Backbone as a ProteinNet text record, in pm:
[ID]
protein_1_A
[PRIMARY]
XXXXXXXXXXXXXXXXXXXXXXXXXXXXXXXXXXXXXXXXXXXXXXXXXXXXXXXXXXXXXXXXXXXXXXXXXXXXXXXXXXXXXXXXXXXXXXXXXXXXXXXXXXXXXXXXXXXXXXXXXXXXXXXXXXXXXXXXXXXXXXXXXXXXXXXXXXXXXXXXXXXXXXXXXXXXXXXXXXXXXXXXXXXXXXXXXXXXXXXXXXX
[TERTIARY]
-17089	-16944.7	-16880.7	-16763.6	-16686.8	-16562.4	-16532.9	-16407.6	-16311.7	-16193.7	-16098.5	-15981.8	-15948.9	-15840.8	-15744.3	-15619.6	-15515.4	-15448	-15457	-15400.3	-15458.5	-15587.1	-15655	-15637.4	-15560.2	-15537.1	-15607.6	-15688.3	-15761.9	-15665.9	-15687.5	-15602.4	-15681	-15815.7	-15887.9	-16037.5	-16104	-16249.6	-16290.1	-16409.6	-16468.5	-16612.2	-16638.6	-16773.9	-16824	-16935.8	-16979.3	-17128	-17169	-17311.3	-17334.1	-17446	-17490.2	-17634.8	-17662.3	-17797.7	-17839.1	-17970.2	-18026.1	-18042.2	-18016.4	-18032.1	-18157.4	-18194.6	-18318.7	-18318.4	-18199.4	-18190.7	-18168.7	-18220.1	-18216.3	-18074	-17986.5	-17849.9	-17823.5	-17711.2	-17670.9	-17537.2	-17530.8	-17410.4	-17352	-17231.3	-17163.6	-17031.8	-17016.7	-16894.1	-16857.5	-16733.2	-16686.7	-16573.2	-16550	-16431.8	-16359.8	-16238.5	-16163.5	-16037.3	-16017.4	-15897.2	-15822	-15694.3	-15610.8	-15479.4	-15430.8	-15298.9	-15223.3	-15116.3	-15043.8	-14898.8	-14847.3	-14707	-14621.7	-14512.8	-14419.3	-14277.9	-14200.2	-14059.6	-14045.3	-14135.4	-14125.2	-14185.3	-14235.4	-14296.9	-14447	-14523.9	-14668.5	-14706.3	-14784	-14828.4	-14980.3	-15028.4	-15172.7	-15219.5	-15331	-15389.7	-15537.7	-15583.3	-15726.2	-15767.4	-15856	-15897	-16045.7	-16082.9	-16221.8	-16262	-16318.1	-16369.1	-16513	-16546.3	-16683.1	-16716.2	-16820	-16860.6	-17005.1	-17028.2	-17163.4	-17200.7	-17317.6	-17364.7	-17501.9	-17538.1	-17672.4	-17771	-17895.9	-17999.5	-17974.5	-17892.4	-17858	-17729	-17681.5	-17559.1	-17433.8	-17435.5	-17315.6	-17246.6	-17113	-17041.5	-17047.2	-17057.8	-17050.1	-16924	-16899.7	-16776.3	-16724	-16592.9	-16530.9	-16417.6	-16410.1	-16296.8	-16245.6	-16117.2	-16051.8	-15939.1	-15933.1	-15823.8	-15769.9	-15640.9	-15574.6	-15494.1	-15512.5	-15434.4	-15351.4	-15238.3	-15153.6	-15013	-14954.8	-14814.1	-14785	-14876.7	-14856.8	-14981.2	-14997.1	-15117.7	-15123.7	-15241.8	-15261.9	-15411	-15446.1	-15586	-15600.6	-15721.4	-15750.5	-15897.4	-15928	-16065.6	-16081.2	-16197.5	-16227	-16365.5	-16375	-16504	-16537.4	-16636.9	-16675.6	-16776.7	-16824.5	-16925.8	-16866.7	-16736.7	-16670.5	-16630.2	-16610.4	-16564.9	-16437.4	-16321.7	-16296.8	-16308.9	-16317.6	-16317.7	-16183.8	-16187.3	-16064	-16034.4	-15912.4	-15867.1	-15755	-15762	-15658.9	-15598.2	-15470.1	-15397.7	-15305.9	-15318.9	-15233.5	-15119.4	-14999	-14885.2	-14828.2	-14742.7	-14678.8	-14589.9	-14540.1	-14452.6	-14530.9	-14665.6	-14748.1	-14787.6	-14750.7	-14785.9	-14920.3	-14979.5	-15102.6	-15069.5	-15119.1	-15102.9	-15242.3	-15268.8	-15401.1	-15396.1	-15491	-15494.3	-15636.5	-15646.3	-15775.6	-15789.4	-15912.6	-15940.5	-16065	-16054.5	-16169.6	-16240.3	-16342.6	-16409.1	-16549	-16593.2	-16724.9	-16837.6	-16960.9	-17078	-17090.6	-17169.6	-17189.6	-17073.6	-16990	-16866.3	-16893.2	-16809.8	-16808.3	-16677.5	-16685.9	-16567.2	-16540.5	-16419.6	-16382.2	-16242	-16233.6	-16103.5	-16033.1	-15901.9	-15821.7	-15864.6	-15879.5	-15906.2	-16033.4	-16135.3	-16265.9	-16369.7	-16410	-16492.2	-16633.3	-16695.4	-16836.2	-16858.4	-16752.7	-16768.2	-16816.1	-16785.7	-16834.5	-16985.5	-17041.9	-17187.8	-17250.4	-17185.4	-17235.6	-17223.3	-17119.6	-17108.9	-17228.3	-17261.3	-17377.4	-17505	-17521	-17642	-17653.4	-17542.1	-17544.7	-17574.7	-17513.9	-17534.6	-17679.4	-17740.5	-17877.7	-17978.5	-17938.8	-18031.9	-18041.5	-17962.2	-17963.7	-18000.5	-18049	-18102.8	-17998.2	-17892.8	-17794.3	-17711.6	-17666.2	-17583.2	-17437.4	-17402.9	-17266.3	-17271.2	-17203.7	-17206.6	-17065.8	-17044.5	-16916.5	-16942.3	-16860.7	-16874.4	-16738.7	-16738.4	-16615.2	-16588.4	-16461.8	-16426.7	-16312.1	-16297.7	-16189.3	-16144.2	-16011.5	-15951.6	-15884.2	-15947.4	-15892.9	-15750.7	-15720.9	-15588.4	-15476.6	-15507.9	-15406.9	-15418.4	-15518.8	-15543.1	-15554.4	-15632	-15631.2	-15771.3	-15801.8	-15926.1	-15911.5	-16024.5	-16019.7	-16157.6	-16167.2	-16292.5	-16318	-16442.7	-16481.8	-16584.6	-16556	-16651.8	-16715.5	-16847.8	-16919.7	-17005.8	-16989.6	-17061.8	-17128.9	-17254	-17330.4	-17298	-17237.7	-17200.4	-17304	-17415	-17522.1	-17512.5	-17602.4	-17608.8	-17505.7	-17450.1	-17352.2	-17378.3	-17346.9	-17346.9	-17206.2	-17191.9	-17060.7	-17068.9	-16954.6	-16945.1	-16906.5	-16991.9	-16967.9	-16980.4	-16867.5	-16862.5	-16924.9	-16891	-16938.1	-17080.4	-17142	-17281.5	-17289.4	-17357.1	-17377.5	-17485.9	-17452.7	-17549.2	-17549.6	-17667.8	-17679.1	-17674.5	-17569.2	-17547.8	-17522	-17553.1	-17526.5	-17380.9	-17313.8	-17171.9	-17156.8	-17094.5	-17061.8	-16910.4	-16863.1	-16720	-16694.7	-16607.1	-16567.3	-16423.7	-16400.2	-16264.9	-16226.2	-16095.3	-16037.4	-15904.9	-15831.7	-15700	-15604.5	-15631.5	-15537.1	-15573.8	-15700.1	-15738.2	-15871.3	-15894.5	-16024.7	-16071	-16198.5	-16257.8	-16385.9	-16403.8	-16525.1	-16614.5	-16741.9	-16841	-16951.5	-17002.3	-17118.8	-17223.7	-17347.6	-17455	-17574.5	-17653.5	-17770.2	-17892.8	-18006.2	-18128.3	-18178.8	-18134.2	-18172.9	-18072.4	-17977.4	-17873.6	-17773.9	-17758.5	-17659.3	-17528.5	-17420.9	-17289.5	-17247.4	-17210.5	-17174.9	-17026.2	-16964.4	-16823.2	-16754.9	-16631.1	-16545.6	-16415.3	-16366.2	-16239.4	-16158.3	-16033.4	-15941	-15833.5	-15844.1	-15754.9	-15606.4	-15568.4	-15426.2	-15361.6	-15440.1	-15386.9	-15419	-15501.6	-15548.8	-15616.7	-15687.5	-15757.5	-15905.8	-15963.5	-16102.2	-16172.1	-16297.9	-16380.7	-16514.1	-16554.4	-16679.3	-16767.3	-16892.9	-16987.6	-17023.4	-17016	-17048.7	-17193.9	-17264.3	-17406.6	-17428.3
7821.7	7828.2	7697.9	7710.1	7593.5	7578.9	7454.4	7421	7372.9	7433.6	7405.2	7323.9	7214.4	7126.1	7099	7077.1	7042.2	6914.3	6808.1	6680.5	6626.6	6656.8	6608.8	6696.2	6803.7	6893.7	7026.9	7071	7196	7313.9	7398.5	7515.8	7646.3	7638.9	7765.2	7749.6	7864.2	7868.9	7972.6	7955.1	8054.5	8081.1	8203.2	8246.4	8327.7	8284.6	8346.1	8377.4	8462	8489	8510.2	8456.8	8478.5	8524	8647.2	8699.6	8785.7	8789.2	8877.3	9016.8	9118.2	9256.1	9315.7	9433.1	9495.2	9535.6	9548	9590.5	9472.3	9354.1	9232.9	9186.5	9207.2	9157.8	9057.5	8989	8891.5	8933.9	8938.5	8978.2	8853.4	8814.7	8698.4	8743.8	8724.1	8769	8677	8690.3	8599.9	8663.5	8606.2	8633	8498.9	8491.9	8366.1	8382.5	8289	8290.9	8160.1	8171.6	8054.6	8067	7953.8	7945.7	7834.1	7873.2	7779.6	7769.8	7646.8	7624.9	7613.2	7691.8	7685.3	7690.8	7587.6	7580.1	7602.5	7538.4	7544.3	7668	7760.1	7882	7881.1	7943	7952	8093.7	8101.9	8230.1	8238	8351.7	8373.4	8469.8	8434.4	8517.5	8539.3	8660.3	8691	8757.6	8691.9	8745.2	8776	8875.1	8921.3	8936.8	8832.4	8844	8895.3	8973	9024.4	9026.2	8951.5	8938.1	8984.1	9075.9	9121.5	9063.1	8994.9	8932.6	8988	8972.8	9012.7	8899	8916.7	8817.6	8683.2	8681.7	8557.3	8495.9	8548.6	8501.9	8522.7	8626.5	8665.3	8778	8777.2	8874.3	9016.6	9112.4	9254	9317.1	9296.9	9348.3	9245.7	9250.2	9161.2	9235	9219	9274	9166.9	9173.2	9075.9	9147.7	9128.3	9188.7	9085.8	9096.9	9004.1	9082.1	9045	9102	8991.1	9029.1	8929.1	8934.4	8816.6	8808.2	8878	8872	8933.1	9012.8	9133.2	9211.5	9250.3	9237.1	9273.6	9286.9	9342.5	9355.7	9369.7	9345.8	9359	9394.6	9455.2	9483.8	9452	9397.4	9368.2	9422.7	9494	9542.9	9466.4	9377.6	9296	9367	9484.8	9555.5	9626.6	9655.2	9722.4	9620.6	9667.3	9582.8	9644.6	9584.1	9460.1	9481.2	9369.4	9377.6	9432.6	9509.6	9572.1	9527.5	9479.8	9434.8	9525.5	9560.8	9644.3	9567.3	9538.2	9463.9	9559.5	9559	9642.6	9555	9581.8	9494.6	9518.7	9425.4	9437.5	9561.4	9604	9722	9852.2	9842.1	9961.8	10017.2	9948	9992.7	9934	9994	9941.9	9878	9757.1	9685.4	9670.8	9743.9	9743.1	9657.2	9562.7	9472.7	9463.7	9450.1	9433.3	9289.2	9236.5	9099.6	9097.3	9031.9	9015.2	8887.1	8900.1	8784.6	8766.2	8642.4	8616.4	8629.9	8631	8628.8	8490.2	8482.8	8355	8313.4	8409.5	8382.6	8338.7	8245	8208	8255.6	8327.5	8367.5	8260.3	8208.3	8101.1	8132.3	8204	8252.7	8151.6	8167.8	8079.8	8089.8	7973.9	7965.5	8039.3	8039.3	8096.5	7986.3	7920.9	7800.3	7830.2	7938.3	7960.4	7991	8021.5	8038.6	7909.4	7795.3	7668	7653.2	7718.9	7720.5	7791.9	7896.5	7968.1	7882.3	7797.2	7701.4	7605.8	7555.9	7466.8	7537.1	7662.9	7737	7757.9	7786	7802.5	7669.8	7563.9	7431.1	7386	7423.7	7382.8	7445.7	7549.5	7619.5	7555.6	7453.3	7387.6	7240.2	7180	7044.7	6936.1	6967.9	6866.2	6823.3	6696.9	6645.8	6687.9	6749	6796.5	6931.3	7029.4	7165.1	7224	7317.1	7388.5	7537.3	7601.7	7744.8	7813.6	7936.3	8014.3	8056.3	8062.3	8091.9	8191.5	8251.8	8348.3	8338.7	8326.3	8321.8	8456.9	8547.5	8683.1	8689.4	8614.9	8626.4	8584.6	8497.2	8451.1	8521.3	8611.5	8681.2	8581.2	8473.6	8359.8	8325.2	8351.4	8300.8	8152.5	8082.6	7940.1	7885.6	7752.8	7682.6	7585.1	7580.5	7495.8	7394.1	7266.1	7160.2	7111.2	7099.1	7052.8	6933.8	6822.1	6699.8	6642.3	6600	6537.1	6388.2	6340.9	6200.5	6119.7	6182.9	6111.2	6113.8	6038.8	6035.5	5939.1	5977.2	5892.9	5894.7	5784.9	5780.1	5814.9	5922.6	5957.9	5984.9	5970	5997.3	6143.5	6217.4	6360.1	6389.5	6419.3	6445.4	6331	6206.8	6088.9	6047	6112.2	6081.7	6038.5	5928.9	5883.9	5968.6	6029.3	6113.7	6081.8	6092.2	6074.9	6213	6236.7	6366.6	6351.1	6456.7	6458.2	6496.6	6420.5	6441.7	6512.7	6629.5	6703	6706.4	6685.2	6695.9	6820.2	6906.1	7027.2	7006.3	7031.2	7010	7123.1	7148.3	7245.6	7188.5	7268.1	7223.2	7205.5	7274.7	7277.8	7186.1	7153.7	7081.7	7010	6915.8	6852.7	6884.7	6922.2	6954	6874.8	6806.8	6729.2	6804.3	6814.2	6882.6	6785.3	6800.7	6723.6	6820.6	6806.2	6897.9	6818.7	6881.8	6813.3	6835.4	6783	6789.7	6931.7	7024.6	7164.8	7243.9	7172.7	7233.1	7315.5	7282.6	7350.2	7271.2	7339.2	7275.3	7228.3	7099.7	7041.5	7006.8	6971.5	6933.2	6966.4	7013	7038.6	6963.3	6894.5	6823.5	6841.5	6886.3	6902.1	6795.4	6682.2	6568.9	6602.2	6678.1	6703.8	6781.2	6867.2	6948	6890.5	6783.3	6726.4	6833.7	6923.8	7033.4	6999.4	7014.4	6980.3	7092	7117.9	7212.2	7144.1	7142.9	7078.8	7181.7	7183.6	7279.6	7238.2	7332.2	7306.3	7338	7247.6	7267.7	7387
-24577.4	-24560.2	-24607.9	-24668	-24709	-24621	-24584.6	-24518.4	-24626.2	-24634.2	-24740.7	-24684.9	-24753.1	-24708.5	-24822.7	-24787	-24883.3	-24834.8	-24916	-24876.2	-24747.3	-24721.5	-24602.3	-24479.7	-24491.2	-24377.7	-24401.3	-24303.4	-24320.1	-24329	-24430.8	-24448.5	-24448.2	-24443.9	-24444.6	-24456.2	-24470.3	-24481.2	-24585.2	-24637.8	-24727.7	-24685.3	-24641.1	-24609.8	-24728.5	-24786.5	-24911.5	-24910	-25002.7	-25025	-25173.6	-25223	-25360.3	-25351.3	-25389.6	-25369.9	-25488.1	-25511	-25612.4	-25553.9	-25635.8	-25592.1	-25654.8	-25610.4	-25656	-25801.4	-25861.9	-26001.9	-26096.7	-26057.3	-26140.1	-26169.8	-26073.6	-26085.8	-25974.2	-25984.7	-25884.1	-25825.9	-25693.4	-25620.3	-25554.3	-25596	-25538.8	-25478.1	-25347.5	-25282.5	-25167	-25119.1	-25014.3	-24935.3	-24816.6	-24736.7	-24720.7	-24772.3	-24773.7	-24689.3	-24598.6	-24514.9	-24534	-24569.4	-24594.2	-24517.6	-24467.9	-24406.4	-24478	-24547.3	-24632.6	-24586.8	-24579.9	-24542.6	-24668.4	-24670	-24781.5	-24725.7	-24756.2	-24713.8	-24563.7	-24487.5	-24342.2	-24278.3	-24358.1	-24305.2	-24333.4	-24243.9	-24262.1	-24304.8	-24412.3	-24466	-24456.1	-24410.1	-24396.5	-24504.9	-24568.7	-24674	-24644.2	-24668	-24657.9	-24788.1	-24862.6	-24991.7	-24992.8	-25076.3	-25083.7	-25230.4	-25290.9	-25427.7	-25429	-25533.1	-25547.9	-25696.4	-25733.3	-25872.7	-25887.9	-25982.4	-26014.8	-26150.7	-26154.9	-26277.8	-26316	-26443.1	-26484.4	-26456.8	-26497.8	-26467.9	-26535.7	-26641.6	-26710.9	-26656.4	-26544.9	-26478	-26562.4	-26644.9	-26717.4	-26640.9	-26631.5	-26547.6	-26602.4	-26510.8	-26547.2	-26489.8	-26360.6	-26299.9	-26200.1	-26176.9	-26079.2	-26009.7	-25878.6	-25804	-25708	-25680.2	-25592.4	-25519.7	-25390.1	-25313.2	-25216	-25187.8	-25096.1	-24993.7	-24867.9	-24759.3	-24697.3	-24640.5	-24577.7	-24633.5	-24659.4	-24697.2	-24829.7	-24925	-25056.4	-25096.2	-25041.1	-25071.1	-25219.1	-25277.9	-25417.6	-25444	-25561.2	-25596.4	-25747.3	-25794.2	-25936.2	-25954.2	-26067.9	-26107.3	-26255.4	-26291.9	-26431.8	-26464.4	-26576.7	-26625.5	-26753.7	-26744.3	-26859.1	-26948.8	-26907.1	-26983.8	-27104.1	-27099.7	-27211.1	-27317.2	-27439	-27549.2	-27605.8	-27585.2	-27510	-27358.6	-27285.9	-27139.2	-27092	-26984.8	-26935.4	-26793.4	-26772	-26640	-26591.4	-26463.6	-26402.3	-26285.4	-26297.6	-26194.7	-26119	-25987.1	-25903.1	-25851.8	-25895.9	-25868.3	-25728.9	-25683.9	-25552.9	-25545.6	-25662.5	-25665.2	-25661.8	-25665.2	-25659	-25794.7	-25901.5	-26036.3	-26079.1	-26183.1	-26242.8	-26376.7	-26396.2	-26522	-26582.4	-26690.7	-26753.2	-26879.2	-26888.7	-27004.3	-27059	-27190.5	-27257.3	-27306.1	-27296.5	-27339.2	-27426.2	-27541.7	-27629.7	-27587.5	-27503.5	-27443.9	-27502.4	-27521.9	-27583	-27481.8	-27533.1	-27446.6	-27382.3	-27275.5	-27208.6	-27120.5	-27084.5	-27011.2	-26866.8	-26818.4	-26677.3	-26615.4	-26504.4	-26428.4	-26323.4	-26324.5	-26233	-26182.8	-26071.8	-26026.4	-25935.6	-25924	-25839.5	-25693.3	-25629.7	-25485.7	-25443.4	-25530.4	-25497.5	-25519.2	-25410.3	-25420.9	-25470.9	-25422.7	-25456.5	-25604.1	-25678.3	-25822.7	-25888.6	-25827.2	-25880.9	-25862.2	-25761.2	-25748.1	-25867.6	-25915	-26032.1	-26158.4	-26164	-26274.1	-26270.8	-26151.7	-26135.2	-26180.3	-26140	-26174.6	-26325.4	-26391.9	-26537.3	-26606.4	-26557.6	-26616.7	-26600.1	-26489.1	-26459.3	-26554.7	-26625.7	-26714	-26852	-26877.8	-27008.4	-26990.3	-27098.7	-27088.4	-27109.8	-27183.3	-27218.3	-27097.6	-27096.4	-26988.1	-27002.4	-27115	-27134.8	-27204	-27147.5	-27201.3	-27202.1	-27292.3	-27300.9	-27284.2	-27200.5	-27174.6	-27192.8	-27245	-27240	-27095.8	-27057.3	-26918	-26911.5	-26793.3	-26771.8	-26626.6	-26606.6	-26473.1	-26448.2	-26373	-26358.1	-26302.3	-26195.5	-26134.7	-26229.5	-26323.5	-26418.7	-26553.9	-26565.9	-26692.6	-26806.6	-26781.5	-26872.6	-26922.5	-27051.2	-27109.7	-27140.1	-27149.8	-27181	-27208.1	-27207.7	-27233.8	-27120.1	-27075.3	-26963.3	-27011.8	-26988.3	-27020.7	-26890.5	-26890.2	-26771.3	-26812.1	-26739.1	-26771.6	-26648	-26664.1	-26556.8	-26554.9	-26445.5	-26433.4	-26355.9	-26316.7	-26250.2	-26098.4	-26033.4	-25887.2	-25830.6	-25713.7	-25645.4	-25496	-25430	-25284.4	-25236.9	-25160	-25108.9	-24958.5	-24893.3	-24750.4	-24732.9	-24665.1	-24643.7	-24495.3	-24431.8	-24288.3	-24208.5	-24249.6	-24177.5	-24208	-24305.6	-24341.8	-24488.3	-24514.9	-24652	-24718.3	-24832.3	-24900.9	-25050.1	-25111	-25255.1	-25320	-25397.7	-25458.3	-25607.5	-25680.9	-25824.2	-25847.4	-25933.7	-25961.6	-26095.7	-26093.1	-26215.2	-26230.2	-26351.5	-26379	-26462.7	-26412.9	-26483.5	-26532.2	-26660.1	-26711.9	-26806.8	-26809.8	-26901.3	-26950	-27023.6	-27068.9	-26951.1	-26841.1	-26730.1	-26614.9	-26597.4	-26475.3	-26491.2	-26396.6	-26379	-26237.8	-26226.7	-26096	-26084.2	-25971.4	-25946.7	-25849.2	-25883.8	-25801.5	-25763.1	-25640.3	-25597.3	-25544.3	-25592.7	-25555.6	-25503.5	-25415.8	-25359.7	-25448.8	-25405.5	-25487	-25505.3	-25418.9	-25432.2	-25515	-25578	-25662.9	-25582.9	-25455.9	-25372.4	-25374.6	-25402.2	-25408.3	-25269	-25257.4	-25128.5	-25117	-25228.8	-25223.5	-25354.9	-25344.8	-25460.5	-25437.4	-25540.5	-25527.2	-25653.9	-25637.8	-25750.3	-25734.2	-25805.6	-25782.2	-25795.7	-25897.8	-25922.3	-25806.5	-25742.1	-25631.5	-25494.4	-25490.9	-25364.6	-25279	-25347.3	-25280.8	-25271.9	-25150.8	-25128.4	-25051.8	-25088.4	-25013.8	-24985	-24859	-24817.4	-24751.3	-24792.3	-24734.5	-24592.3	-24502.2	-24361.5	-24338.8	-24268.1	-24241.1	-24148.9
[MASK]
+++++++++++++++++++++++++++++++++++++++++++++++++++++++++++++++++++++++++++++++++++++++++++++++++++++++++++++++++++++++++++++++++++++++++++++++++++++++++++++++++++++++++++++++++++++++++++++++++++++++++++

């Protein structure tokens, strides 16, 4: 589970699982609960992302649903050429869009922390300290490019404990995200400097 904070204040949690299935696929899903203050009001959101990948960690299908202040949902099928995304709007309409996406794609959706664990897993399969991957953000219907660089080991304070963790920097045209992973390649901390958004793995 990850504890999610904004500007040092806890705003939610993400309970997730990433597991191999009997048909040589990977099932990655989560239950995310967030409470966000906007203009003096507090809004509660509960989202449920579910990503199915093949044995090479390439996406096959993705679904995302949100309950709460602004209920919505989407589905993407990456197996078709082009990939097809179906967005269910607040007005109750369906918005269907096609995307010509390359192989080797990484899905990295908004406010879904465990997707960064999949970035770590993909990066771990290559020898270079710097890699580039094609990426897609489903909620924004946005293809892009993701750069991942190994910055080496660092001593950081995590929940009052000094730990030596590997620092990975993920960057795109829109943002920089810092990741810290332990010796078992488990993601321990995510920090997005521009948004002051942090997620820390709870023991």
